[in-house]
Residue, then its C-alpha position, 0 to 999 in steps of 0.5 A: q313705498v312706490q317709486l317711479v323713475e323716468s329715463g330716456g329724455g334728451l335733446v332731439q331734432a324735429g322729426g326725430s324719435l325718443r323712447l321714455s321709460c318709467a321703471a317702478s319699484g315692485s310689480i306694476f300689476r298693483f296699478s290699475v292705470m299708468s300714464w304719461y303726462r307732460q308740462a311745458p313752461g307756463k302751461q298746465r300739465e296735460l295727459v299724453a297717454v294712458i295704459t290700463s292693467g288690461g292693456s287698453t290705451n288712450y292718447g291725447d289728441s296732440v300725440k295720436g298717431r305719433f306716440t305709443i304707450s306700452r308696458d312690460n310687466a316682467k320688467n315693471t316698466v312702462y314705455l312711451q315711444m315718441n315718433t315724429l317729434k315736434p318743437e311743441d312736444t318740448a316739456v318735462y314728461y312725468c310718469n303717473a301710476v294709480d293703484m287699486n286704492r286710487s292712490p296716485y304716484w308720480g315720478q320726478g320727470t324727464q326733460v324732452t327738448v325738440s329743436s326746430 
């Protein structure tokens, strides 16, 4: 059974940085795509960043230039480096993985709160 465990969330002031981690149970080579999503209260879940098994990345417009997604295959972990955080980045951040059979998996989420 696939498990994704997020960590690294917390409270930070506007302009600050956080790094989120998503640790997978077992090799992440089995996933064609790994992503970070976020959901703020009263809003739909939105895509933040994507990284493919080949290392290609893509970002939501609201985080381009501030967030960076990366992966460490040896540690079976995907990261989200978040810089220049804004209050509107406040949300629960979820890790998502899609395997080669297109089955999706989700982590439990980690709260990020940015104070103004």
